[in-house]
DRENDREN-871961 format. One record per residue (C-alpha): residue in one letter; residue number from 1; x, y, z. Coordinates in steps of 0.1 Angstrom, whole numbers, always signed. Example, Ala and Ser with C-alpha at 12.3 -4.5 7.8 and 13.67 -1.06 7.14 Angstrom:
// residues 2
{atom A, 1, {+123, -45, +78}}
{atom S, 2, {+137, -11, +71}}
//
This chain:
// residues 493
{atom M, 1, {-2, +0, +1}}
{atom A, 2, {+30, +24, +5}}
{atom E, 3, {+42, +19, -29}}
{atom A, 4, {+7, +27, -41}}
{atom R, 5, {+2, +59, -20}}
{atom I, 6, {+35, +71, -35}}
{atom M, 7, {+23, +67, -71}}
{atom E, 8, {-8, +84, -66}}
{atom G, 9, {-11, +118, -89}}
{atom S, 10, {-19, +132, -120}}
{atom Y, 11, {-4, +119, -154}}
{atom M, 12, {-5, +129, -190}}
{atom Y, 13, {-2, +96, -203}}
{atom V, 14, {-12, +64, -184}}
{atom V, 15, {-10, +29, -200}}
{atom I, 16, {-25, -1, -187}}
{atom G, 17, {-12, -34, -191}}
{atom G, 18, {+27, -50, -190}}
{atom G, 19, {+23, -71, -222}}
{atom I, 20, {+37, -64, -257}}
{atom A, 21, {+12, -38, -266}}
{atom G, 22, {+12, -21, -233}}
{atom V, 23, {+53, -17, -229}}
{atom T, 24, {+58, -9, -267}}
{atom C, 25, {+31, +18, -259}}
{atom A, 26, {+49, +34, -228}}
{atom E, 27, {+82, +30, -244}}
{atom Q, 28, {+71, +48, -275}}
{atom L, 29, {+53, +77, -253}}
{atom S, 30, {+86, +80, -233}}
{atom A, 31, {+107, +84, -268}}
{atom L, 32, {+79, +110, -281}}
{atom C, 33, {+75, +130, -249}}
{atom P, 34, {+107, +129, -227}}
{atom E, 35, {+95, +157, -206}}
{atom E, 36, {+63, +142, -196}}
{atom Q, 37, {+58, +117, -168}}
{atom I, 38, {+43, +84, -180}}
{atom L, 39, {+28, +58, -157}}
{atom L, 40, {+25, +22, -167}}
{atom V, 41, {+1, +0, -146}}
{atom T, 42, {+7, -36, -147}}
{atom S, 43, {-9, -64, -125}}
{atom S, 44, {+22, -88, -129}}
{atom P, 45, {+58, -81, -117}}
{atom L, 46, {+73, -90, -151}}
{atom I, 47, {+68, -72, -183}}
{atom K, 48, {+72, -82, -218}}
{atom A, 49, {+98, -60, -238}}
{atom V, 50, {+109, -63, -275}}
{atom T, 51, {+144, -70, -283}}
{atom N, 52, {+162, -76, -313}}
{atom F, 53, {+137, -60, -336}}
{atom T, 54, {+145, -66, -373}}
{atom K, 55, {+126, -54, -403}}
{atom I, 56, {+128, -81, -430}}
{atom S, 57, {+111, -61, -454}}
{atom R, 58, {+88, -29, -454}}
{atom A, 59, {+56, -47, -440}}
{atom L, 60, {+74, -78, -423}}
{atom E, 61, {+93, -77, -390}}
{atom E, 62, {+107, -99, -367}}
{atom F, 63, {+116, -98, -327}}
{atom D, 64, {+120, -114, -297}}
{atom V, 65, {+104, -108, -266}}
{atom E, 66, {+123, -106, -231}}
{atom E, 67, {+108, -109, -199}}
{atom R, 68, {+121, -82, -172}}
{atom P, 69, {+112, -73, -138}}
{atom A, 70, {+84, -42, -141}}
{atom S, 71, {+110, -21, -123}}
{atom S, 72, {+132, -19, -152}}
{atom M, 73, {+111, -3, -172}}
{atom Q, 74, {+119, +29, -149}}
{atom T, 75, {+158, +25, -157}}
{atom Q, 76, {+152, +22, -194}}
{atom C, 77, {+128, +50, -197}}
{atom T, 78, {+134, +75, -168}}
{atom N, 79, {+103, +93, -173}}
{atom V, 80, {+81, +63, -174}}
{atom Q, 81, {+72, +50, -135}}
{atom V, 82, {+57, +16, -129}}
{atom L, 83, {+27, +8, -107}}
{atom Q, 84, {+23, -28, -99}}
{atom C, 85, {-13, -33, -91}}
{atom T, 86, {-47, -43, -105}}
{atom V, 87, {-71, -16, -119}}
{atom D, 88, {-104, -19, -98}}
{atom S, 89, {-126, +7, -116}}
{atom L, 90, {-126, +35, -143}}
{atom D, 91, {-142, +67, -138}}
{atom A, 92, {-140, +81, -174}}
{atom A, 93, {-157, +114, -168}}
{atom D, 94, {-136, +122, -140}}
{atom H, 95, {-105, +110, -160}}
{atom R, 96, {-95, +88, -128}}
{atom L, 97, {-85, +52, -121}}
{atom T, 98, {-88, +37, -88}}
{atom T, 99, {-67, +4, -81}}
{atom R, 100, {-76, -25, -58}}
{atom E, 101, {-53, -14, -34}}
{atom G, 102, {-72, +19, -30}}
{atom S, 103, {-49, +41, -45}}
{atom T, 104, {-61, +69, -73}}
{atom V, 105, {-44, +80, -107}}
{atom A, 106, {-58, +108, -128}}
{atom Y, 107, {-47, +108, -163}}
{atom R, 108, {-53, +128, -196}}
{atom K, 109, {-49, +105, -220}}
{atom L, 110, {-55, +66, -211}}
{atom C, 111, {-45, +36, -232}}
{atom I, 112, {-59, +2, -222}}
{atom C, 113, {-34, -27, -230}}
{atom T, 114, {-49, -56, -211}}
{atom G, 115, {-47, -83, -238}}
{atom G, 116, {-68, -114, -238}}
{atom Q, 117, {-74, -142, -215}}
{atom P, 118, {-76, -178, -227}}
{atom K, 119, {-107, -197, -235}}
{atom V, 120, {-104, -225, -212}}
{atom I, 121, {-126, -255, -213}}
{atom A, 122, {-139, -267, -179}}
{atom R, 123, {-118, -237, -165}}
{atom D, 124, {-122, -250, -127}}
{atom N, 125, {-112, -284, -134}}
{atom P, 126, {-75, -289, -119}}
{atom Y, 127, {-67, -315, -148}}
{atom V, 128, {-73, -286, -175}}
{atom L, 129, {-46, -261, -180}}
{atom G, 130, {-45, -232, -203}}
{atom I, 131, {-14, -217, -217}}
{atom R, 132, {-12, -181, -219}}
{atom D, 133, {+14, -165, -199}}
{atom T, 134, {+49, -175, -182}}
{atom E, 135, {+32, -188, -151}}
{atom S, 136, {+8, -212, -168}}
{atom V, 137, {+41, -225, -187}}
{atom V, 138, {+61, -232, -156}}
{atom T, 139, {+30, -252, -142}}
{atom F, 140, {+29, -268, -177}}
{atom Q, 141, {+65, -280, -173}}
{atom K, 142, {+61, -292, -137}}
{atom R, 143, {+28, -315, -151}}
{atom M, 144, {+48, -327, -183}}
{atom S, 145, {+77, -341, -161}}
{atom G, 146, {+53, -368, -147}}
{atom A, 147, {+33, -373, -176}}
{atom K, 148, {+27, -404, -202}}
{atom R, 149, {-3, -389, -219}}
{atom V, 150, {-20, -357, -224}}
{atom V, 151, {-47, -343, -247}}
{atom V, 152, {-42, -308, -265}}
{atom V, 153, {-73, -291, -275}}
{atom G, 154, {-72, -264, -300}}
{atom N, 155, {-56, -257, -335}}
{atom G, 156, {-40, -221, -333}}
{atom G, 157, {-4, -212, -330}}
{atom I, 158, {+3, -224, -294}}
{atom A, 159, {-13, -257, -298}}
{atom T, 160, {+8, -264, -329}}
{atom E, 161, {+39, -253, -312}}
{atom L, 162, {+28, -275, -283}}
{atom V, 163, {+24, -306, -303}}
{atom Y, 164, {+56, -301, -320}}
{atom E, 165, {+76, -296, -290}}
{atom I, 166, {+62, -323, -266}}
{atom E, 167, {+87, -352, -261}}
{atom G, 168, {+83, -385, -244}}
{atom C, 169, {+49, -387, -240}}
{atom Q, 170, {+18, -396, -262}}
{atom V, 171, {-3, -368, -273}}
{atom V, 172, {-40, -368, -285}}
{atom W, 173, {-44, -338, -305}}
{atom A, 174, {-82, -327, -308}}
{atom I, 175, {-91, -304, -335}}
{atom K, 176, {-124, -291, -348}}
{atom D, 177, {-112, -289, -383}}
{atom D, 178, {-102, -311, -411}}
{atom A, 179, {-64, -301, -411}}
{atom I, 180, {-41, -294, -384}}
{atom S, 181, {-29, -255, -378}}
{atom S, 182, {-59, -242, -400}}
{atom T, 183, {-57, -209, -381}}
{atom F, 184, {-29, -200, -400}}
{atom V, 185, {-25, -224, -432}}
{atom D, 186, {-46, -242, -454}}
{atom A, 187, {-53, -280, -461}}
{atom G, 188, {-24, -281, -484}}
{atom A, 189, {+2, -268, -459}}
{atom A, 190, {-10, -291, -432}}
{atom E, 191, {-5, -318, -452}}
{atom F, 192, {+34, -307, -460}}
{atom F, 193, {+37, -303, -419}}
{atom L, 194, {+21, -340, -413}}
{atom P, 195, {+54, -357, -416}}
{atom Q, 196, {+70, -336, -390}}
{atom L, 197, {+43, -353, -366}}
{atom S, 198, {+64, -383, -365}}
{atom A, 199, {+99, -369, -374}}
{atom E, 200, {+129, -366, -348}}
{atom K, 201, {+125, -328, -336}}
{atom E, 202, {+158, -310, -343}}
{atom T, 203, {+178, -299, -311}}
{atom A, 204, {+177, -261, -307}}
{atom K, 205, {+208, -245, -314}}
{atom G, 206, {+227, -215, -299}}
{atom P, 207, {+217, -196, -266}}
{atom L, 208, {+182, -193, -252}}
{atom K, 209, {+167, -160, -266}}
{atom R, 210, {+145, -148, -239}}
{atom H, 211, {+158, -141, -204}}
{atom K, 212, {+139, -157, -176}}
{atom Y, 213, {+129, -143, -142}}
{atom T, 214, {+119, -163, -115}}
{atom V, 215, {+87, -146, -94}}
{atom S, 216, {+83, -156, -56}}
{atom S, 217, {+49, -165, -47}}
{atom G, 218, {+47, -137, -25}}
{atom T, 219, {+47, -113, -53}}
{atom G, 220, {+21, -105, -79}}
{atom G, 221, {-14, -90, -74}}
{atom G, 222, {-31, -121, -62}}
{atom S, 223, {-44, -154, -75}}
{atom D, 224, {-60, -141, -105}}
{atom T, 225, {-34, -119, -117}}
{atom Q, 226, {-27, -125, -153}}
{atom G, 227, {+9, -119, -168}}
{atom G, 228, {+11, -108, -204}}
{atom A, 229, {+9, -131, -234}}
{atom L, 230, {+35, -151, -247}}
{atom G, 231, {+59, -139, -272}}
{atom P, 232, {+68, -155, -306}}
{atom D, 233, {+97, -170, -289}}
{atom W, 234, {+79, -185, -259}}
{atom S, 235, {+87, -225, -265}}
{atom T, 236, {+123, -218, -275}}
{atom G, 237, {+146, -237, -249}}
{atom L, 238, {+117, -252, -228}}
{atom M, 239, {+118, -288, -218}}
{atom M, 240, {+87, -305, -225}}
{atom K, 241, {+96, -341, -217}}
{atom G, 242, {+73, -363, -203}}
{atom Q, 243, {+80, -399, -191}}
{atom A, 244, {+70, -423, -220}}
{atom E, 245, {+93, -437, -246}}
{atom G, 246, {+99, -421, -279}}
{atom S, 247, {+100, -385, -293}}
{atom H, 248, {+68, -379, -311}}
{atom N, 249, {+39, -401, -304}}
{atom I, 250, {+12, -381, -317}}
{atom R, 251, {-27, -390, -326}}
{atom V, 252, {-49, -363, -342}}
{atom E, 253, {-86, -363, -338}}
{atom Y, 254, {-102, -344, -365}}
{atom K, 255, {-136, -323, -365}}
{atom C, 256, {-142, -328, -330}}
{atom E, 257, {-144, -310, -299}}
{atom V, 258, {-150, -319, -261}}
{atom D, 259, {-180, -326, -249}}
{atom G, 260, {-169, -338, -214}}
{atom I, 261, {-143, -340, -188}}
{atom L, 262, {-148, -370, -167}}
{atom T, 263, {-135, -386, -137}}
{atom P, 264, {-123, -422, -133}}
{atom E, 265, {-156, -430, -114}}
{atom Q, 266, {-178, -412, -141}}
{atom V, 267, {-162, -434, -166}}
{atom A, 268, {-168, -466, -146}}
{atom T, 269, {-203, -458, -140}}
{atom S, 270, {-212, -448, -178}}
{atom G, 271, {-198, -482, -187}}
{atom R, 272, {-176, -468, -217}}
{atom T, 273, {-143, -483, -225}}
{atom P, 274, {-117, -458, -231}}
{atom D, 275, {-99, -459, -268}}
{atom A, 276, {-67, -470, -273}}
{atom F, 277, {-40, -446, -282}}
{atom L, 278, {-28, -465, -312}}
{atom E, 279, {-49, -480, -339}}
{atom T, 280, {-28, -508, -343}}
{atom Q, 281, {-38, -518, -306}}
{atom E, 282, {-62, -545, -302}}
{atom F, 283, {-64, -548, -267}}
{atom K, 284, {-88, -524, -246}}
{atom E, 285, {-74, -496, -228}}
{atom T, 286, {-64, -512, -193}}
{atom V, 287, {-47, -482, -178}}
{atom S, 288, {-63, -460, -152}}
{atom W, 289, {-60, -421, -158}}
{atom P, 290, {-66, -394, -133}}
{atom V, 291, {-91, -378, -160}}
{atom Y, 292, {-108, -385, -193}}
{atom V, 293, {-118, -366, -221}}
{atom S, 294, {-150, -374, -241}}
{atom L, 295, {-150, -359, -278}}
{atom T, 296, {-178, -353, -299}}
{atom N, 297, {-167, -383, -323}}
{atom G, 298, {-174, -404, -297}}
{atom K, 299, {-138, -412, -287}}
{atom L, 300, {-129, -413, -250}}
{atom Y, 301, {-92, -409, -240}}
{atom G, 302, {-75, -411, -206}}
{atom C, 303, {-46, -387, -199}}
{atom D, 304, {-27, -372, -172}}
{atom F, 305, {-40, -337, -179}}
{atom V, 306, {-57, -317, -205}}
{atom I, 307, {-38, -286, -224}}
{atom S, 308, {-67, -261, -236}}
{atom A, 309, {-52, -240, -264}}
{atom T, 310, {-85, -226, -280}}
{atom G, 311, {-77, -190, -282}}
{atom V, 312, {-83, -161, -263}}
{atom T, 313, {-111, -135, -256}}
{atom P, 314, {-103, -97, -251}}
{atom N, 315, {-96, -90, -213}}
{atom A, 316, {-119, -57, -208}}
{atom G, 317, {-143, -69, -185}}
{atom A, 318, {-131, -49, -153}}
{atom F, 319, {-137, -17, -176}}
{atom L, 320, {-173, -26, -189}}
{atom K, 321, {-186, -22, -151}}
{atom T, 322, {-183, +14, -149}}
{atom T, 323, {-176, +29, -183}}
{atom S, 324, {-199, +25, -215}}
{atom F, 325, {-175, +13, -242}}
{atom N, 326, {-187, +4, -277}}
{atom V, 327, {-179, -34, -277}}
{atom A, 328, {-177, -58, -308}}
{atom E, 329, {-191, -91, -313}}
{atom D, 330, {-158, -107, -300}}
{atom G, 331, {-157, -88, -269}}
{atom G, 332, {-129, -66, -277}}
{atom L, 333, {-131, -29, -272}}
{atom K, 334, {-141, -8, -305}}
{atom V, 335, {-114, +14, -317}}
{atom D, 336, {-114, +37, -348}}
{atom D, 337, {-83, +41, -373}}
{atom H, 338, {-64, +62, -345}}
{atom M, 339, {-68, +36, -317}}
{atom R, 340, {-97, +57, -299}}
{atom T, 341, {-122, +40, -282}}
{atom N, 342, {-159, +58, -279}}
{atom V, 343, {-150, +70, -247}}
{atom P, 344, {-132, +107, -248}}
{atom D, 345, {-95, +104, -242}}
{atom I, 346, {-93, +67, -239}}
{atom Y, 347, {-77, +43, -264}}
{atom A, 348, {-69, +7, -269}}
{atom A, 349, {-44, -14, -283}}
{atom G, 350, {-34, -53, -285}}
{atom D, 351, {-57, -82, -278}}
{atom V, 352, {-80, -61, -257}}
{atom C, 353, {-93, -39, -288}}
{atom T, 354, {-111, -49, -319}}
{atom A, 355, {-103, -27, -352}}
{atom S, 356, {-134, -14, -362}}
{atom W, 357, {-123, +10, -391}}
{atom D, 358, {-126, +1, -429}}
{atom P, 359, {-93, -18, -432}}
{atom A, 360, {-72, -16, -462}}
{atom P, 361, {-79, -43, -489}}
{atom H, 362, {-49, -67, -478}}
{atom W, 363, {-51, -61, -438}}
{atom L, 364, {-69, -81, -412}}
{atom Q, 365, {-67, -82, -375}}
{atom M, 366, {-54, -113, -357}}
{atom R, 367, {-46, -113, -322}}
{atom L, 368, {-7, -117, -325}}
{atom W, 369, {+23, -105, -307}}
{atom S, 370, {+31, -88, -342}}
{atom Q, 371, {+0, -66, -344}}
{atom A, 372, {+2, -59, -303}}
{atom R, 373, {+36, -44, -309}}
{atom Q, 374, {+22, -26, -339}}
{atom M, 375, {-9, -13, -322}}
{atom G, 376, {+8, -2, -291}}
{atom A, 377, {+34, +21, -310}}
{atom Y, 378, {+5, +35, -333}}
{atom A, 379, {-17, +42, -302}}
{atom A, 380, {+12, +62, -286}}
{atom K, 381, {+17, +84, -317}}
{atom C, 382, {-19, +90, -321}}
{atom M, 383, {-24, +102, -283}}
{atom V, 384, {+6, +123, -287}}
{atom A, 385, {-6, +137, -319}}
{atom N, 386, {-41, +145, -303}}
{atom V, 387, {-25, +160, -273}}
{atom R, 388, {-6, +182, -298}}
{atom Q, 389, {-33, +188, -320}}
{atom E, 390, {-10, +177, -349}}
{atom P, 391, {-25, +155, -378}}
{atom I, 392, {-13, +119, -381}}
{atom S, 393, {-18, +91, -409}}
{atom Q, 394, {-24, +58, -402}}
{atom D, 395, {+8, +37, -400}}
{atom F, 396, {+20, +16, -431}}
{atom C, 397, {+17, -15, -410}}
{atom F, 398, {-19, -15, -415}}
{atom E, 399, {-17, -16, -451}}
{atom L, 400, {-7, -50, -456}}
{atom F, 401, {-15, -80, -429}}
{atom A, 402, {+23, -95, -425}}
{atom H, 403, {+32, -121, -399}}
{atom A, 404, {+64, -144, -394}}
{atom T, 405, {+66, -172, -372}}
{atom R, 406, {+79, -208, -371}}
{atom F, 407, {+60, -238, -372}}
{atom F, 408, {+73, -275, -371}}
{atom G, 409, {+107, -263, -373}}
{atom Y, 410, {+99, -242, -407}}
{atom K, 411, {+101, -205, -411}}
{atom V, 412, {+64, -194, -418}}
{atom V, 413, {+54, -162, -438}}
{atom L, 414, {+20, -150, -441}}
{atom L, 415, {+10, -121, -462}}
{atom G, 416, {-21, -103, -471}}
{atom K, 417, {-52, -123, -476}}
{atom F, 418, {-31, -156, -471}}
{atom N, 419, {-62, -179, -469}}
{atom A, 420, {-85, -158, -493}}
{atom Q, 421, {-104, -143, -464}}
{atom G, 422, {-128, -122, -474}}
{atom L, 423, {-124, -132, -514}}
{atom G, 424, {-157, -154, -518}}
{atom S, 425, {-151, -182, -541}}
{atom D, 426, {-138, -159, -573}}
{atom Y, 427, {-101, -166, -567}}
{atom E, 428, {-72, -188, -577}}
{atom M, 429, {-43, -204, -561}}
{atom L, 430, {-11, -215, -573}}
{atom L, 431, {+11, -239, -555}}
{atom R, 432, {+47, -251, -555}}
{atom M, 433, {+58, -278, -528}}
{atom T, 434, {+89, -295, -524}}
{atom K, 435, {+86, -321, -499}}
{atom G, 436, {+105, -315, -465}}
{atom E, 437, {+117, -281, -478}}
{atom E, 438, {+92, -259, -491}}
{atom Y, 439, {+55, -250, -494}}
{atom V, 440, {+44, -219, -515}}
{atom K, 441, {+11, -205, -519}}
{atom A, 442, {-1, -176, -538}}
{atom V, 443, {-34, -162, -538}}
{atom L, 444, {-49, -143, -568}}
{atom K, 445, {-80, -124, -578}}
{atom D, 446, {-86, -106, -613}}
{atom G, 447, {-48, -117, -621}}
{atom R, 448, {-36, -97, -591}}
{atom M, 449, {-19, -112, -558}}
{atom Q, 450, {-39, -108, -529}}
{atom G, 451, {-19, -130, -502}}
{atom A, 452, {+3, -156, -500}}
{atom V, 453, {+18, -185, -475}}
{atom L, 454, {+56, -191, -477}}
{atom I, 455, {+70, -219, -456}}
{atom G, 456, {+107, -228, -455}}
{atom E, 457, {+137, -205, -466}}
{atom T, 458, {+120, -194, -499}}
{atom D, 459, {+135, -157, -498}}
{atom L, 460, {+101, -145, -516}}
{atom E, 461, {+88, -125, -490}}
{atom E, 462, {+98, -92, -502}}
{atom T, 463, {+89, -100, -537}}
{atom F, 464, {+55, -111, -527}}
{atom E, 465, {+49, -84, -507}}
{atom N, 466, {+58, -59, -535}}
{atom L, 467, {+35, -76, -558}}
{atom I, 468, {+7, -74, -532}}
{atom L, 469, {+11, -38, -526}}
{atom N, 470, {+17, -26, -564}}
{atom K, 471, {-13, -46, -575}}
{atom I, 472, {+7, -57, -606}}
{atom D, 473, {-11, -76, -630}}
{atom L, 474, {+1, -111, -632}}
{atom S, 475, {-22, -126, -659}}
{atom A, 476, {+4, -130, -685}}
{atom Y, 477, {+26, -152, -661}}
{atom G, 478, {-1, -178, -654}}
{atom E, 479, {+15, -210, -635}}
{atom N, 480, {+49, -199, -645}}
{atom L, 481, {+48, -174, -614}}
{atom L, 482, {+61, -204, -596}}
{atom D, 483, {+78, -220, -616}}
{atom P, 484, {+111, -233, -595}}
{atom N, 485, {+133, -228, -626}}
{atom I, 486, {+122, -191, -630}}
{atom D, 487, {+139, -166, -605}}
{atom I, 488, {+108, -145, -599}}
{atom E, 489, {+130, -119, -581}}
{atom D, 490, {+149, -108, -613}}
{atom Y, 491, {+112, -99, -630}}
{atom F, 492, {+98, -79, -604}}
{atom D, 493, {+124, -67, -580}}
//
């Protein structure tokens, strides 16, 4: 409470959230306004900082995420103060925050960057674990050390990385789609990835990219405190090894969802016989498991615990109790093309917000670390421009969706409408695949490239980015556009 009282006061800029969006916003504000006192409010003792930032192309970027003690922010940005607490209420009319600890903070401009919270199936079940922040990963690692089988539910980025990284443990991967990793790639790319489910995983080389800090149980904002979202390299160097023999023992259950989490007693009472893990097994499952997962396809699997990786919902609930924000269907705070909410002097960035402007033809919102960084930086610029009454144009990053990541050991680049989002049925796809090396997909409409998926070391990202943005008519090239014997960079760069 003593620290909270010291932090009471009035600030030109206040940012709520210690994740990538919030920290980036505070850093940008510090750089733009070195004369102003800025306050970063975070419920976690750790913050997420972007490091090793690299521009791959005009729209595409790569970076690492480093976890730091929240206090380190004040060392790096001397005009940024950090208040570790949880916001209890917001009085928008009076431009004032009240914390759970009882302190009050006045602001002129406020940016909400509280991220998202995981959609955890059976949230109160001790055998169901959501993966969202560092503390949940630590819990996961502890459980993995004694596990022989886990069930992973979800088909997005975290689920995909988990399934690939887990070793020495049987994995049942339950997905609602007819292809793996469908949040990011199409069925063709999923087929390209499938051999990696049974392949030996390459050992990570080089030093661990993210610094780790240990948080004692006595710190933090309470048991319901949630840290910032995991960054792009969250699985690097983590030990995800169970007790079973072998490296990759994975079974994918397609087009199904979880319809029940059952205790051993409930399974015994139901009279159902759990399914064996391997199709070649003719014997019945005889091992007793602490928890069982019933799937909508009729399968029943026993396991040590369940990993719920089914996406996130915007973490805006605390602000909706006292303030009338416009909220999108997905639960995010609606923001305009200057990251402003409908409430005067309040902005939002990252997973907590929903872009509600008319987007550029080749941009779409996905709740990713790359967009969290972009939104946080842009929100800071917009706040400062508003205070100074200066005009500001929307950042170029909102012209083209561009995201780089790694799945199954491969570099993955997504550009534009990479899965033909919003293009209807009137489009064509050009494909090129070299088994085990690369997968290239170009999405075209009316002869012009609308999006692309690049898997492997293709070196095509900058060329394809230019083709999309410049709206070049590619009709004359036809399927030759992806001919591996033709260096298309010579044509268009």
